[in-house]
N, C-alpha and C positions, 0 to 999 in steps of 0.2 A: 557638439554632437546633437543632432536633431532628436526630438522625442521618440520618433519611430526607430531611429538607429540605436538609441539608448535602450529602448524596450527590447529590441532584437538581441542586443549584446547581453543584457541581463538574463533574458530567457535562456540563452546558450550557457550561461554560468550554472543555472539550476537544472538543466536537462540531464546531465549525467547522474546526479543524485536521485532524481525522480525515476529515471529509467531503472536504476539499481533497486530502488524500493519496489518498483513494479515487478521486477524479477523475483524479489523476496516474497511478494504476494503469491506468485505462481507456486513457489515452494510450499508456502504455508497452506494454500488450498489443496495442494497435492497431499499434504499430511492429513488435513482435516477430512478430505473426501476418501482417501485410500486407507487411512489408519484410524479414523474416528467415526466410521460407520456412515458413509455416504452423506456428508454434510459439508457445506462450504462455510468458512469463517470470514472470507473476504468478499466473495461474489454473492451479494444478497439477492440478485435476480434469480439465481439458481435456487436459493432457499425458498423464496416466495413460491416458485413453481413446485418445488418438492412438497411444500406444505399443502398446496392445492391438490397435488397428486395423492398425497396421503389421506386427505379429507375425502377424496373421491373413492377411497378404498383400494388403491393400487398396492399390491403386495411388495414388500421389500423396501419401501420408502419410509424411513422413521419420521414420525411427526414430532416427538419430543425433542430430539437432537436439533432439528431444523428450527423449531420454535426457540430453543435455548440460544442457538447461534444468532438468530435474528434479533432477539431481545438484547443479547450481549453486545452486538454491534451497535445498536441504537444507544445503549447506555454508554459505551465507550465514546461514540461520536458526540453525544450530548454533554457528557462530563468534560471532555477535552475542549469542546467549543466554549463551554461556560468558563473554564479556567483561563483560556487564552484571549477571550473577548476584551478588547480595550487596550491590549498591550501593543506597543510600537517599538520600532528599532530603526537604526540608520539604514537597514536593509529591509527587504520585503518580509523576511522571516524573523520575527521576534525571538529573543532568547528562550522565552517560556515555551514556545512551540518546539524548539530543538530539545529542550529538557524533557518534555513530555514524550517526544518521539524516542529519545534515549531510554526513558523509563519503559516504554512499550517494548522496545527491543530487548531490554534486560529481562522483562517478565517472560517474553517468549523463550529466551535462553535458559532461564531458571526452570521453566516448565519442561523444556527438553532435557535438561540435566537431571532433574528429579525423576522423570520418566525413564531416562537411561539408567540411572542408579537402581531404580526399582525393578527394572527388567520387564515387568508387565504390570498393567494397572487394571483394577476391577472396573466394572461398568460405570459405577458412580464417579470414580476418579476420572475416567475418560470423558464423561459428560462435563465435569468441572474444567478439564483442559479445553474442551470445546468452547465453553462459556468464556473463559479467560482469553483464549485466542481471538474470539470474536470481539471482545472488548478492546484488545490490542489493535485489531484491524480497524475498528471504528475510530479509535483515537488517532491512528495514522491518517485516515481519510480526512479528519478534521484538521490535523496538524499541518498537513502539506498544502492546504488550500491557499495559505498566505503566499506561497511561491508564485501564484498568479498565472499558472499555465493550465488552462482548462482541458487541454488535449490529453494531459497525463495526470489522471487522478490517483494513480498507483494501485487502485483496488479493482478496477474494471476497465475493459477495453471496448465495450459495446459502442459507447458514444464516440470513441476514437475511431473505430472502424466506420461508423456512419459518416463522420466528418471526412474521413479519408476518401470515401466514395463521393459524397455530396459535393465537396469542394475541389474535386479533382478536375484536371483539364478535360478529361473525357466527358464530365458532366457539365462542362461550360464554366467551371470555377477557375480560381487563380492557381490552385495547386501548390501554393507556396510553403505549406507546412507538412507536406506528405512524408518527408524523411522522419521527422520526430514521431509522427503518428505510426508509421510503419515500424520504427524501432521499438516503440512502446508495446505494440502487439507482439512482436517477435520476443521481446523481453519476458512478457507474461507467459507465452508458450514455452520458451526455453526454461524459465523457472519451474513451470509445471513438469516438464519432461525431466529436468534434473532432479526435482523432488521425488518423482515417481521412480527414477533410477536408484536413488539412494534408499528409498523404502524397499524396493525389490531386493536389493542385495545386502542391506543392513537392517533398517527398521524405521518406524515413524519417529522415534525419539532422536535418532541421529540426524534425520532430515530436518527436524525442528531446530536442533542446535545449529545446523548449517544455515537455516533460514535466519536465525537471530544474528549470525555473523554477517550475512549479506545485508541485513538491515543496518548494522553498525557501519558497514562500508558506505552505504547510502547516506547515512547521517554525517559521516566525515566529509563526504563530497558536498553535502548541503551546507555544512559549516564553512567549508572552504569558499563556496559560492557567496555566502552572505558576507564573509569578510572581504572578499574581492569587490562585491557590490558597494559596501560601505566606503572602500577606498575610491572607487570610481565616482561616487556621489560627492565625496569630500573634495576630490580634485576638480569637479565641475562647479563648485561653489565659487562665487566671485570673491576676489581678494579684498580684504578689509582695506578701507582707505587710509 
């Protein structure tokens, strides 16, 4: 199998897990924006803009919440990157990456369960949930990078949309990756819509628990992909003399 063919095959193994994690981000951001006072915990572009709007004196845009989310995301990404740096595996995705992603999903689930049990949370507790969710999403962003598919970062689709247009046949490009890009965009939107639906008819806590379950499904798919990749790479190794 050629290097290009191997790369394409391996990409296809990881795509389902990454797409599911992208959908989970849509659910999480629905929770954070609709139930945690107009803040994103995954989409930091929106938070940077909200911070700017708030500093300009726009009413109804919370400064503290968005600053907390931005800092939490950075802490999560930095800490996760520090922990996973230097680790290797027979596949693209080292075991430590998967463990950290599992811990992140567990934290999201615990937050949702505590919130659900409490029924309602005071302002300070909601701010703490915002911070921890942002840490979770920052850790996810760092944890999935080893999968090596830049089109699907799982936390944002702006660059995915840009690449979809720039590299399309209409723009004179090859248009060879349009399906994965389009699916990632749809997954994010579908996750956001589903999260908003759950919040509308039940609440933010229930939506957050659901998001954690979706994350776990994505992790199971990534684990399956890495196991399959390890098998493929082992099969391609030359036989011992």
